[in-house]
C-alpha positions as CSV (number, residue, x, y, z in Angstrom):
1,X,174.5,23.1,59.5
2,X,171.2,24.2,58.0
3,X,169.8,22.0,55.2
4,X,166.6,22.2,53.3
5,X,164.3,19.3,54.0
6,X,164.5,17.8,50.5
7,X,168.3,17.5,51.0
8,X,168.3,15.9,54.4
9,X,168.5,12.4,53.0
10,X,171.9,13.2,51.5
11,X,173.2,15.7,54.0
12,X,172.7,13.4,57.0
13,X,175.3,11.1,55.6
14,X,177.8,13.8,54.6
15,X,177.2,16.1,57.6
16,X,176.3,14.0,60.7
17,X,174.3,15.9,63.3
18,X,173.0,15.5,66.8
19,X,169.7,17.2,66.5
20,X,167.5,18.8,63.8
21,X,164.4,21.0,63.7
22,X,162.0,21.7,60.9
23,X,159.1,20.6,58.8
24,X,160.7,17.3,57.8
25,X,157.8,15.7,55.9
26,X,159.8,12.9,54.4
27,X,160.2,9.5,56.2
28,X,163.5,8.3,57.4
29,X,163.9,4.9,59.1
30,X,167.2,6.0,60.6
31,X,165.7,9.2,62.3
32,X,163.6,9.6,65.4
33,X,161.0,12.3,64.7
34,X,158.8,14.0,67.3
35,X,156.2,16.7,66.3
36,X,156.5,19.8,68.5
37,X,153.8,21.8,67.0
38,X,151.5,22.3,64.0
39,X,152.3,25.6,62.3
40,X,149.5,27.6,60.7
41,X,150.1,28.9,57.2
42,X,150.3,32.6,56.4
43,X,150.1,34.5,53.1
44,X,153.1,36.8,52.7
45,X,152.6,39.9,50.5
46,X,154.7,43.0,49.8
47,X,153.7,46.2,51.6
48,X,152.9,47.5,48.1
49,X,150.2,44.8,47.6
50,X,146.7,46.1,48.4
51,X,146.1,42.9,50.4
52,X,148.7,44.2,52.9
53,X,146.0,46.3,54.4
54,X,144.0,43.2,55.4
55,X,144.5,41.3,58.6
56,X,143.0,38.1,57.4
57,X,142.3,36.8,53.9
58,X,140.3,34.0,52.3
59,X,140.8,32.2,49.0
60,X,138.5,34.7,47.2
61,X,140.7,37.6,48.3
62,X,143.9,36.3,46.8
63,X,142.5,34.3,43.9
64,X,143.7,36.9,41.3
65,X,147.2,37.1,42.7
66,X,150.4,35.9,41.1
67,X,152.1,33.2,43.2
68,X,155.7,32.4,44.1
69,X,155.7,28.7,45.0
70,X,158.3,26.2,46.1
71,X,159.8,23.7,43.7
72,X,157.7,20.6,42.9
73,X,160.4,18.4,44.6
74,X,159.6,19.8,48.0
75,X,157.0,18.0,50.2
76,X,156.1,21.5,51.6
77,X,154.8,22.4,48.2
78,X,152.2,19.6,48.4
79,X,150.9,21.3,51.6
80,X,150.9,24.8,50.3
81,X,149.3,23.9,47.0
82,X,146.1,23.1,48.9
83,X,145.8,26.8,49.6
84,X,146.0,27.9,45.9
85,X,142.8,28.9,44.0
86,X,141.1,26.1,42.2
87,X,143.4,23.7,40.3
88,X,144.7,25.2,37.1
89,X,143.4,28.6,38.0
90,X,146.5,29.9,39.9
91,X,148.9,32.2,38.2
92,X,152.3,30.9,39.2
93,X,155.0,33.5,38.4
94,X,158.0,31.7,39.9
95,X,159.0,28.3,41.3
96,X,161.9,28.7,43.7
97,X,164.1,26.5,45.8
98,X,163.4,27.8,49.3
99,X,161.2,30.0,51.4
100,X,164.0,32.5,51.8
101,X,164.2,32.9,48.0
102,X,160.4,33.1,47.7
103,X,160.3,35.9,50.3
104,X,162.9,37.9,48.3
105,X,160.6,37.7,45.3
106,X,157.6,38.8,47.4
107,X,159.6,41.7,48.7
108,X,160.1,42.8,45.1
109,X,156.3,42.4,44.5
110,X,156.8,39.6,42.0
111,X,153.9,37.7,43.7
112,X,152.7,36.3,47.0
113,X,153.8,33.3,48.9
114,X,152.4,30.8,51.4
115,X,154.6,29.7,54.3
116,X,154.3,28.7,57.9
117,X,153.9,31.2,60.7
118,X,157.4,30.7,62.1
119,X,159.0,31.3,58.7
120,X,156.7,34.2,58.1
121,X,157.9,35.9,61.3
122,X,161.2,36.5,59.6
123,X,159.8,38.7,56.8
124,X,161.3,42.1,56.4
125,X,159.4,45.4,57.0
126,X,158.8,45.4,53.2
127,X,156.4,42.4,53.6
128,X,153.3,41.5,55.6
129,X,152.3,38.0,56.8
130,X,148.5,37.6,56.7
131,X,146.3,35.2,58.5
132,X,144.4,32.8,56.2
133,X,140.8,31.7,56.7
134,X,141.9,28.1,55.8
135,X,143.1,26.4,59.0
136,X,145.8,24.3,57.2
137,X,148.9,23.6,59.3
138,X,152.2,21.9,58.8
139,X,154.0,19.8,61.4
140,X,157.2,21.1,62.9
141,X,159.5,18.3,64.2
142,X,162.6,17.8,66.3
143,X,164.6,14.8,64.9
144,X,167.8,13.0,65.7
145,X,169.6,9.8,64.5
146,X,168.2,6.6,65.9
147,X,171.8,5.6,66.6
148,X,172.1,8.2,69.3
149,X,172.4,6.5,72.7
150,X,170.5,9.2,74.6
151,X,169.8,12.9,74.2
152,X,172.2,14.9,76.2
153,X,171.1,17.5,78.8
154,X,172.3,20.3,76.4
155,X,170.1,18.9,73.6
156,X,167.1,18.6,75.9
157,X,167.6,22.3,77.0
158,X,167.8,23.3,73.3
159,X,164.5,21.5,72.5
160,X,163.0,23.3,75.5
161,X,164.2,26.6,74.2
162,X,162.8,25.9,70.7
163,X,159.4,24.9,72.3
164,X,159.4,28.1,74.4
165,X,160.0,30.2,71.2
166,X,157.2,28.5,69.4
167,X,154.9,29.0,72.3
168,X,155.9,32.7,72.6
169,X,155.0,33.0,68.9
170,X,151.4,32.1,69.9
171,X,151.5,28.6,68.5
172,X,150.2,25.7,70.5
173,X,152.6,22.9,71.2
174,X,151.7,19.2,70.8
175,X,151.6,17.0,73.9
176,X,155.2,15.9,73.0
177,X,156.3,19.6,72.7
178,X,154.6,20.8,75.9
């Protein structure tokens, strides 16, 4: 099962799992969390947006854009809000429930969206993920129930595959992920 991080508190009881991956920013006394990497943010724009011709952008480059942001109840929103123009100056055109929905809006040129580099890699050919001058990152975790006796060999192999994919994307792993 795939669950958004804001729903993991409820879904972990209704859908028990062996292992999870993601930017799980909430705290859970019943989960073991290990950071595998710190993912840099990207600004995703449609190919029709003039910024799509840039390789790297700064706050002054995108200050006049309309933004598609995550809902206020997502911890990821607290991170990405740090990249917006000065407080109260950002034009927010949509608040959405997930990055996938946000990217659909971007594809239709409704606005631009901040997301992590791994999520940005999945954008369609209609969008472009731009590097940002700000070095803000978000932690990417592997997590599992504390009640698990021991991680099986299959789970350890899966973690190694995920780490290899992150590394292949040009993202440095943490000491725990290496």
